[in-house]
C-alpha positions as CSV (number, residue, x, y, z in Angstrom):
1,M,31.9,188.9,-17.9
2,T,33.8,187.9,-17.4
3,D,35.9,191.6,-15.3
4,V,32.4,192.1,-14.4
5,V,32.8,188.1,-12.7
6,D,36.0,188.1,-11.0
7,T,36.4,191.9,-9.9
8,K,32.9,190.8,-8.1
9,T,35.3,188.2,-7.0
10,Q,38.1,190.2,-5.9
11,M,36.3,192.2,-3.6
12,K,34.9,189.1,-2.1
13,E,38.7,188.2,-1.9
14,L,39.6,191.3,-0.3
15,V,36.5,191.2,2.2
16,Y,37.7,188.2,3.6
17,C,41.6,190.5,4.2
18,A,39.9,192.7,5.9
19,F,37.3,190.2,8.4
20,D,41.0,187.5,8.4
21,A,43.0,190.3,9.8
22,A,40.9,191.9,12.3
23,S,41.9,190.9,16.5
24,T,38.5,189.2,16.9
25,H,39.1,187.1,14.0
26,L,42.4,187.2,13.1
27,Y,42.7,183.7,11.6
28,V,46.4,184.2,9.9
29,P,46.4,180.4,7.4
30,G,43.2,182.4,5.7
31,L,44.8,186.2,5.4
32,K,48.0,184.6,3.6
33,L,45.4,182.5,0.8
34,H,42.2,185.5,0.5
35,M,45.7,187.8,-0.2
36,K,47.1,185.2,-2.8
37,N,43.7,184.8,-4.2
38,A,43.1,188.6,-4.4
39,L,45.8,189.5,-6.5
40,G,44.7,186.4,-8.5
41,Y,41.1,188.3,-9.5
42,G,44.0,191.6,-10.0
43,A,43.7,193.1,-7.0
44,T,46.3,195.5,-6.0
45,P,49.0,195.1,-2.7
46,Q,47.5,199.2,-2.6
47,E,44.6,197.4,-1.8
48,I,45.1,194.7,-0.1
49,L,47.0,197.0,3.0
50,E,44.0,199.5,2.1
51,V,41.8,197.2,3.1
52,L,44.4,196.3,6.2
53,E,43.7,199.3,7.6
54,I,40.5,199.4,7.4
55,A,40.5,196.0,9.4
56,T,42.8,198.0,11.9
57,L,40.1,200.3,13.0
58,L,37.5,198.7,13.0
59,S,39.9,196.5,15.7
60,L,40.8,199.7,17.6
61,H,37.5,200.2,17.4
62,T,36.5,197.5,19.2
63,A,38.9,197.8,21.6
64,H,37.6,201.4,22.7
65,V,34.0,200.9,22.9
66,A,34.6,196.8,24.8
67,A,36.6,199.1,27.8
68,P,33.9,201.1,29.0
69,I,32.1,198.1,29.0
70,I,34.4,196.1,30.8
71,E,35.1,198.7,33.4
72,E,31.9,199.5,34.0
73,L,31.2,195.5,35.1
74,V,34.1,195.6,36.6
75,S,32.7,198.9,39.5
76,C,29.9,197.4,39.7
77,G,31.2,193.8,40.5
78,G,29.7,192.0,37.5
79,A,29.9,187.8,37.1
80,G,33.0,187.6,37.4
81,A,34.6,184.1,35.2
82,S,32.5,181.5,37.5
83,G,29.1,183.7,37.1
84,A,29.5,185.0,33.3
85,S,26.1,185.0,31.5
86,G,25.5,184.1,28.5
87,A,24.1,188.0,25.7
């Protein structure tokens, strides 16, 4: 049973690494903590690097999706800093 718990906890730590590494969050102290925890629960450095690669790709996708939205808002005279509306 301990192996199952450790595997689930290891996976959670890897997910936390992805969150902390994502450019929308980018929380270095949390990333360091969760990388250390993931290694402690049996993750390999290679597994952590794979998670970081995925987080990087997600961040690139975010920029790819957001850029046209910003372009559209600017070209339509969208709200500036003083007139921004909440989502």
